[in-house]
C-alpha positions as CSV (number, residue, x, y, z in Angstrom):
1,M,-3.3,5.9,34.5
2,R,-4.8,3.9,31.6
3,I,-5.5,6.0,28.4
4,R,-8.8,5.3,26.8
5,P,-9.1,6.9,23.3
6,R,-12.6,8.2,22.5
7,S,-12.5,7.4,18.8
8,I,-11.2,4.8,16.4
9,R,-9.0,7.4,14.9
10,A,-7.3,8.3,18.2
11,R,-7.0,4.6,19.2
12,D,-5.4,3.7,15.9
13,T,-3.0,6.7,16.1
14,L,-2.0,5.7,19.6
15,V,-1.4,2.1,18.6
16,A,0.6,3.3,15.6
17,A,2.7,5.5,17.8
18,V,3.4,2.7,20.3
19,L,4.3,0.2,17.5
20,A,6.5,2.8,15.9
21,L,8.4,3.5,19.1
22,L,8.9,-0.3,19.7
23,V,10.0,-1.0,16.1
24,F,12.2,2.1,15.6
25,G,13.5,1.8,19.2
26,A,14.6,-1.8,18.6
27,T,16.1,-0.7,15.2
28,A,18.0,2.2,16.9
29,G,19.3,-0.1,19.6
30,G,20.6,-2.5,17.1
31,L,22.1,0.3,15.0
32,D,23.8,1.7,18.1
33,L,25.3,-1.6,19.0
34,A,26.4,-2.2,15.4
35,V,28.1,1.2,15.2
36,R,29.9,0.7,18.5
37,Q,31.1,-2.8,17.6
38,S,32.3,-1.7,14.1
39,V,34.2,1.4,15.4
40,K,35.8,-0.6,18.3
41,A,36.8,-3.4,15.9
42,D,38.5,-1.0,13.5
43,L,40.3,0.8,16.3
44,L,41.4,-2.5,17.9
45,R,42.9,-3.7,14.6
46,E,45.0,-0.5,14.5
47,V,46.3,-0.7,18.1
48,Q,47.0,-4.4,17.7
49,T,49.3,-3.7,14.8
50,E,51.3,-1.1,16.7
51,A,51.4,-3.0,19.9
52,R,52.6,-6.2,18.3
53,L,55.3,-4.4,16.3
54,A,56.6,-2.8,19.5
55,S,56.4,-6.1,21.4
56,G,58.4,-7.9,18.7
57,G,61.0,-5.1,18.9
58,V,61.3,-5.6,22.7
59,R,61.9,-9.3,22.3
60,D,64.4,-8.8,19.4
61,G,66.2,-6.0,21.1
62,T,65.7,-3.8,18.1
63,L,63.1,-1.4,19.5
64,A,64.5,2.2,19.2
65,T,64.3,4.8,21.9
66,P,62.1,6.7,21.6
67,I,59.7,4.4,19.8
68,P,59.2,5.6,16.2
69,D,55.7,7.1,15.8
70,D,54.5,5.8,12.4
71,S,50.8,6.7,13.2
72,G,51.4,10.5,13.4
73,G,50.6,10.6,17.1
74,R,47.2,8.9,16.7
75,I,48.3,5.7,18.4
76,P,50.5,6.2,21.5
77,V,52.7,3.3,22.5
78,Q,54.3,2.7,25.9
79,V,56.7,0.1,27.2
80,V,56.1,-0.2,31.0
81,G,58.3,-2.1,33.4
82,K,57.7,-3.6,36.9
83,G,56.5,-0.9,39.3
84,G,54.6,1.0,36.6
85,H,57.6,2.9,35.2
86,V,57.4,3.9,31.6
87,L,60.7,2.7,30.1
88,D,60.1,3.7,26.5
89,A,57.3,5.4,24.5
90,T,56.4,7.2,21.3
91,P,57.1,11.0,21.5
92,G,53.5,11.8,22.2
93,A,53.3,9.4,25.1
94,A,56.6,10.1,26.8
95,G,56.3,11.5,30.3
96,R,52.8,10.3,30.8
97,T,51.5,7.8,33.3
98,P,50.8,4.3,31.9
99,V,47.4,4.2,30.0
100,S,46.4,1.2,32.1
101,T,47.3,-0.7,35.3
102,V,46.2,-4.0,33.8
103,W,49.1,-6.4,33.8
104,P,48.8,-9.5,31.6
105,S,49.8,-12.8,33.1
106,R,52.3,-15.3,31.7
107,T,49.4,-17.6,30.6
108,L,47.4,-14.8,29.1
109,R,49.9,-12.5,27.5
110,V,47.5,-10.4,25.4
111,R,44.6,-8.3,26.8
112,D,42.2,-6.1,24.9
113,L,40.3,-3.6,27.0
114,I,38.5,-0.2,27.1
115,V,39.9,2.3,29.6
116,C,37.8,5.4,30.5
117,R,39.0,8.5,32.4
118,G,37.5,11.7,33.7
119,R,33.9,12.7,34.0
120,W,31.3,13.9,31.5
121,P,31.5,16.1,29.5
122,D,35.4,15.8,29.6
123,R,35.3,12.0,29.8
124,E,37.5,10.1,27.4
125,C,37.8,6.4,26.6
126,L,40.6,4.5,25.0
127,V,40.8,1.2,23.1
128,V,43.9,-0.5,24.6
129,E,45.9,-3.5,23.6
130,A,48.3,-4.8,26.4
131,I,50.9,-7.4,25.4
132,R,53.4,-9.0,27.8
133,A,56.6,-9.2,25.9
134,T,57.8,-12.5,27.3
135,T,56.9,-15.1,29.9
136,A,59.8,-14.0,32.1
137,P,58.8,-12.8,35.6
138,D,60.4,-9.4,35.0
139,S,58.9,-9.0,31.5
140,V,57.8,-5.6,30.4
141,V,54.3,-4.8,29.0
142,V,53.6,-3.0,25.8
143,Y,50.5,-0.8,25.7
144,A,49.1,0.7,22.5
145,S,46.0,2.8,22.7
146,K,43.7,4.9,20.6
147,E,40.9,7.3,21.7
148,L,37.3,6.4,20.9
149,P,35.3,9.0,18.9
150,S,33.6,11.5,21.2
151,F,30.1,10.6,19.9
152,L,30.5,7.1,21.4
153,V,31.5,8.5,24.7
154,N,29.4,11.6,25.5
155,G,26.0,10.0,24.4
156,L,25.7,12.0,21.2
157,L,25.0,8.8,19.2
158,E,22.2,7.7,21.5
159,A,20.7,11.2,21.5
160,L,20.7,11.3,17.7
161,L,19.1,7.9,17.5
162,A,16.5,8.7,20.2
163,G,15.6,11.9,18.3
164,S,15.3,10.0,15.1
165,V,13.1,7.4,16.8
166,L,10.8,10.1,18.2
167,A,10.7,11.9,14.8
168,L,9.8,8.7,13.0
169,A,7.2,7.8,15.6
170,A,5.7,11.3,15.3
171,L,5.7,10.9,11.5
172,A,4.0,7.5,11.7
173,S,1.4,8.9,14.1
174,W,0.7,11.9,11.8
175,I,0.4,9.6,8.7
176,T,-1.9,7.3,10.7
177,W,-4.1,10.1,11.9
178,H,-4.6,11.5,8.4
179,V,-5.0,8.1,6.7
180,V,-7.5,6.8,9.3
181,G,-9.3,10.2,9.2
182,R,-9.6,10.0,5.4
183,T,-10.6,6.4,5.6
184,L,-13.2,7.0,8.3
185,G,-14.6,10.1,6.7
186,P,-17.2,8.2,4.7
187,V,-18.1,6.2,7.8
188,E,-18.8,9.4,9.7
189,A,-20.9,10.7,6.8
190,I,-22.8,7.4,6.8
191,R,-23.3,7.7,10.6
192,A,-24.4,11.3,10.4
193,Q,-26.9,10.5,7.7
194,L,-28.3,7.4,9.5
195,A,-28.7,9.6,12.6
196,E,-31.0,12.0,10.7
197,I,-33.2,9.3,9.2
198,S,-36.4,8.7,11.1
199,A,-39.5,6.6,10.6
200,S,-41.4,9.6,9.2
201,D,-38.8,10.0,6.3
202,L,-37.2,6.7,5.1
203,S,-36.6,8.0,1.6
204,R,-33.1,9.4,2.5
205,R,-30.0,7.3,1.7
206,V,-26.4,7.3,3.0
207,P,-23.7,8.5,0.6
208,E,-22.0,5.6,-1.3
209,P,-18.2,6.1,-1.9
210,P,-16.8,4.7,-5.1
211,G,-14.9,1.5,-5.2
212,E,-15.4,-2.0,-3.9
213,D,-13.8,-1.7,-0.5
214,E,-15.4,-2.6,2.8
215,I,-16.7,1.0,3.4
216,A,-18.4,1.1,0.0
217,Q,-20.0,-2.3,0.6
218,L,-21.1,-1.0,4.0
219,A,-22.8,2.0,2.4
220,R,-24.5,-0.2,-0.2
221,T,-25.7,-2.7,2.4
222,A,-27.0,0.2,4.6
223,N,-28.9,1.6,1.6
224,A,-30.3,-1.9,0.8
225,T,-31.4,-2.2,4.4
226,L,-33.1,1.2,4.2
227,D,-34.8,0.1,1.0
228,R,-36.2,-3.0,2.7
229,L,-37.2,-1.0,5.8
230,E,-39.0,1.7,3.7
231,H,-40.7,-1.1,1.7
232,A,-41.8,-2.8,5.0
233,V,-43.1,0.5,6.5
234,G,-44.9,1.3,3.3
235,R,-46.6,-2.0,3.5
236,Q,-47.7,-1.4,7.0
237,R,-49.0,2.1,6.1
238,Q,-50.8,0.6,3.1
239,F,-52.3,-2.1,5.3
240,A,-53.6,0.5,7.8
241,S,-55.0,2.6,5.0
242,D,-56.7,-0.3,3.2
243,A,-58.0,-1.7,6.5
244,S,-59.5,1.6,7.6
245,H,-61.0,2.2,4.1
246,E,-62.3,-1.2,3.1
247,L,-63.4,-2.5,6.5
248,R,-65.5,0.5,7.4
249,T,-68.4,-0.4,5.1
250,P,-69.0,-4.0,6.0
251,I,-68.5,-3.2,9.7
252,A,-71.0,-0.4,9.5
253,G,-73.5,-2.6,7.6
254,L,-73.0,-5.4,10.2
255,R,-73.5,-2.9,13.1
256,A,-76.6,-1.4,11.4
257,N,-78.2,-4.8,10.9
258,L,-77.5,-5.9,14.5
259,E,-78.7,-2.6,16.0
260,D,-81.9,-2.8,13.9
261,A,-82.5,-6.4,15.0
262,S,-81.8,-5.4,18.6
263,M,-84.2,-2.4,18.6
264,H,-87.0,-4.0,16.6
265,P,-86.7,-7.8,17.2
266,E,-90.4,-8.3,16.4
267,D,-90.0,-6.9,12.9
268,N,-86.8,-9.0,11.9
269,D,-86.3,-12.6,11.0
270,L,-83.6,-13.7,13.5
271,R,-82.3,-16.4,11.2
272,A,-81.9,-14.0,8.3
273,V,-80.2,-11.5,10.5
274,V,-77.7,-14.2,11.7
275,E,-77.0,-15.4,8.2
276,S,-76.4,-11.8,7.0
277,A,-74.1,-11.2,10.0
278,L,-72.2,-14.4,9.2
279,H,-71.9,-13.4,5.6
280,D,-70.5,-10.0,6.6
281,T,-68.2,-11.7,9.1
282,D,-66.8,-14.1,6.4
283,R,-66.2,-11.2,4.1
284,L,-64.4,-9.3,6.9
285,E,-62.3,-12.3,7.7
286,S,-61.4,-12.7,4.0
287,I,-60.4,-9.1,3.6
288,V,-58.2,-9.1,6.8
289,T,-56.6,-12.4,5.7
290,D,-55.7,-11.0,2.3
291,L,-54.5,-7.7,3.7
292,L,-52.2,-9.5,6.2
293,L,-50.9,-11.6,3.3
294,L,-50.1,-8.5,1.3
295,A,-48.3,-7.0,4.3
296,R,-46.1,-10.1,4.7
297,I,-45.2,-10.8,1.1
298,G,-41.5,-10.3,0.4
299,T,-40.6,-9.9,4.1
300,G,-39.5,-13.4,4.8
301,G,-36.1,-13.3,3.2
302,T,-34.7,-16.3,1.3
303,A,-34.9,-18.8,4.1
304,A,-38.2,-20.2,3.0
305,Q,-37.4,-20.4,-0.7
306,E,-36.9,-23.6,-2.6
307,T,-36.5,-24.8,-6.1
308,I,-39.9,-25.4,-7.7
309,D,-41.0,-27.1,-10.9
310,L,-43.7,-24.8,-12.2
311,A,-45.4,-27.5,-14.3
312,A,-45.7,-29.8,-11.2
313,L,-47.0,-27.0,-9.1
314,A,-49.6,-26.1,-11.7
315,E,-50.6,-29.7,-12.2
316,A,-51.0,-30.2,-8.4
317,E,-53.1,-27.0,-8.0
318,I,-55.4,-27.8,-10.9
319,G,-55.8,-31.4,-9.7
320,R,-57.0,-30.5,-6.3
321,R,-59.7,-28.0,-7.5
322,A,-63.2,-28.8,-8.8
323,F,-63.9,-26.7,-11.9
324,A,-67.4,-26.0,-13.3
325,L,-65.7,-25.1,-16.7
326,K,-63.4,-26.9,-19.0
327,I,-59.7,-26.8,-18.2
328,R,-57.0,-27.1,-20.8
329,T,-53.3,-27.3,-20.0
330,D,-50.0,-27.1,-21.8
331,L,-47.4,-27.7,-19.1
332,A,-43.8,-28.0,-20.2
333,G,-41.7,-30.0,-17.6
334,G,-38.3,-28.9,-16.3
335,V,-39.2,-25.2,-15.9
336,R,-37.8,-24.5,-12.5
337,V,-37.8,-21.3,-10.4
338,R,-36.7,-20.3,-7.0
339,G,-39.4,-19.2,-4.6
340,V,-41.8,-19.7,-1.7
341,R,-44.0,-22.6,-2.7
342,M,-47.1,-21.5,-0.8
343,Q,-47.0,-18.0,-2.2
344,L,-46.7,-19.3,-5.8
345,V,-49.6,-21.7,-5.1
346,R,-51.6,-18.7,-3.9
347,L,-50.7,-16.7,-7.0
348,L,-51.8,-19.4,-9.3
349,G,-55.0,-20.0,-7.2
350,N,-55.9,-16.3,-7.5
351,L,-55.4,-16.3,-11.3
352,L,-57.5,-19.5,-11.6
353,D,-60.3,-18.0,-9.4
354,N,-60.3,-14.9,-11.5
355,A,-60.4,-16.9,-14.8
356,E,-63.1,-19.2,-13.6
357,R,-65.2,-16.3,-12.4
358,Y,-65.2,-14.5,-15.8
359,A,-64.7,-17.3,-18.3
360,D,-67.5,-18.4,-20.6
361,E,-66.5,-22.0,-21.2
362,V,-62.8,-22.6,-21.1
363,V,-59.8,-21.8,-18.9
364,F,-56.3,-22.5,-20.4
365,V,-53.2,-22.9,-18.3
366,E,-49.7,-22.8,-19.9
367,V,-46.2,-23.3,-18.5
368,S,-43.1,-22.9,-20.7
369,A,-39.6,-21.4,-20.9
370,V,-39.3,-18.3,-23.1
371,D,-36.1,-16.3,-23.7
372,G,-34.5,-17.7,-20.6
373,Q,-37.5,-16.9,-18.3
374,A,-40.2,-19.2,-16.8
375,L,-43.6,-18.3,-18.2
376,M,-46.9,-19.3,-16.7
377,A,-50.1,-18.0,-18.4
378,V,-53.8,-18.3,-17.3
379,T,-56.3,-17.4,-20.0
380,D,-60.1,-17.3,-20.0
381,D,-62.5,-16.9,-22.9
382,G,-64.6,-14.3,-21.3
383,A,-65.2,-10.6,-22.1
384,G,-61.6,-9.7,-21.6
385,I,-60.1,-6.5,-20.1
386,P,-59.9,-3.2,-22.1
387,G,-56.3,-1.9,-22.6
388,R,-56.9,1.2,-20.5
389,D,-57.8,-1.0,-17.5
390,R,-55.1,-3.6,-17.7
391,E,-53.1,-2.0,-14.9
392,R,-56.0,-0.9,-12.9
393,V,-57.1,-4.5,-12.2
394,F,-54.0,-5.0,-10.1
395,E,-54.8,-2.1,-7.8
396,R,-56.3,-3.0,-4.4
397,F,-60.1,-3.1,-4.3
398,T,-60.4,-2.0,-7.9
399,R,-63.8,-2.7,-9.6
400,L,-64.4,-2.3,-13.3
401,D,-67.8,-2.4,-15.1
402,S,-70.8,-4.5,-14.1
403,A,-69.4,-7.5,-15.8
404,R,-66.6,-7.5,-13.1
405,S,-68.7,-6.1,-10.3
406,R,-68.5,-6.8,-6.5
407,G,-71.4,-9.1,-6.9
408,A,-69.2,-11.6,-8.7
409,G,-67.5,-12.4,-5.4
410,G,-64.0,-12.0,-3.9
411,T,-62.4,-9.3,-1.8
412,G,-60.9,-7.2,-4.7
413,L,-57.4,-8.1,-3.5
414,G,-56.7,-11.3,-5.5
415,L,-54.9,-9.8,-8.4
416,A,-53.1,-7.3,-6.2
417,I,-51.8,-10.2,-4.1
418,A,-50.8,-12.1,-7.2
419,R,-48.7,-9.2,-8.6
420,E,-47.1,-8.6,-5.2
421,I,-46.0,-12.2,-5.1
422,A,-44.6,-11.9,-8.6
423,H,-42.6,-8.8,-7.7
424,A,-41.3,-10.5,-4.5
425,H,-39.9,-13.2,-6.7
426,D,-38.2,-10.8,-9.0
427,G,-40.8,-11.4,-11.7
428,S,-43.7,-9.7,-13.4
429,L,-47.4,-10.3,-13.9
430,R,-49.3,-8.5,-16.7
431,V,-52.4,-8.7,-18.8
432,E,-51.4,-9.4,-22.4
433,D,-53.2,-9.8,-25.7
434,Q,-54.6,-13.1,-26.7
435,P,-52.9,-14.8,-29.7
436,D,-54.6,-14.2,-33.0
437,G,-57.0,-11.7,-31.5
438,V,-59.1,-14.3,-29.6
439,P,-61.3,-12.6,-27.0
440,G,-60.7,-13.1,-23.3
441,A,-58.2,-12.1,-20.6
442,R,-54.7,-13.5,-20.6
443,F,-52.6,-13.1,-17.4
444,V,-48.9,-13.9,-17.9
445,L,-46.4,-14.5,-15.1
446,R,-42.7,-14.3,-15.9
447,L,-40.0,-15.4,-13.4
448,P,-36.3,-15.9,-13.5
449,T,-35.4,-19.6,-14.2
450,H,-33.3,-21.4,-11.6
451,T,-30.7,-24.1,-12.3
452,A,-30.1,-26.3,-9.3
453,S,-26.4,-26.4,-8.3
């Protein structure tokens, strides 16, 4: 049956356990093989020494009977003749059957082998060296043997290694479980917070863990996305509010005129009614267009942005317009910003419309670089704006005194649109004092400069 973990934590723990078993299992297998080879090599060197001493004594005729036991009984030595009879042996091996029935040939006089006897748990294994003393047909064979340690015979070494592998795999799984849990804790907090955020309350934010790792960056990205979402929803709500508030009056007036003309056609001038309706329709269209622009500003990302020379943009916009007033300019070249060209054109156009509407004789346009920022100012020589109203003029549908009344034209959204465009470009738009106390309104746009790479 295939196991399907229900969480990243369980999956990673399972993967860690499997990898630990594979790695530690391979290590344990290699260690088991190395221990066995090392022990067998050591024992074989010992039995080879005793067997060759005895074999040399047989050939020289100097081997004593019984064979001297220089190993203290640890390495039994037997001299076996044809028919499997023990002819000579160390005291501990006398009277026993030969340790092996393997009989080396005349061409292969030395044989090393492992001989095991009995059954588990009483099983024993011996490292045996068998040497044919001579090449004569009736040559005797010398056997020297030493018992393998019990832990290599009864499976104790393998059991210890297997237990160690399981313990290490369990430790690795436990560490992975806790480390992954601690790592994914902030992710779970982010998930839980996101699950509670709804369209009716976009002010909440996910917790941001300290540091610069991927989870901290994820939290900051999620909060930035929520900021943009809240901003976009706010624009939609503002659009709905503005539309329902500002469109009600012209629609009601248009409906009243049309109903009156329909009910009393003999008392109305049809041409005047149609012209009035067209005027109201134009105004409705202008308001809706400006409201839609306000809702879209700042929502297009950076794809539509380009490097723009403010002086060239201002010169082109001024050149395409027909002014009834005198226009003065001071445009410094090389002042570049990063932005959406059509939006910046709209911003400048709104400022020029406002200045032309309220200027007495002259409109002055200036482009320069000041303190590392791009500056564009549009100044008129009209009545100016009192200090207490310099922020109010940027509010939607705001009207000041009679000098700046609805009768002067416009939808009441031009300056609001201009400021929104400035903010969408990480800049500012404010009303500032005229140099040397000269009367008039001075609108100053400041944007970050951009150096083309």
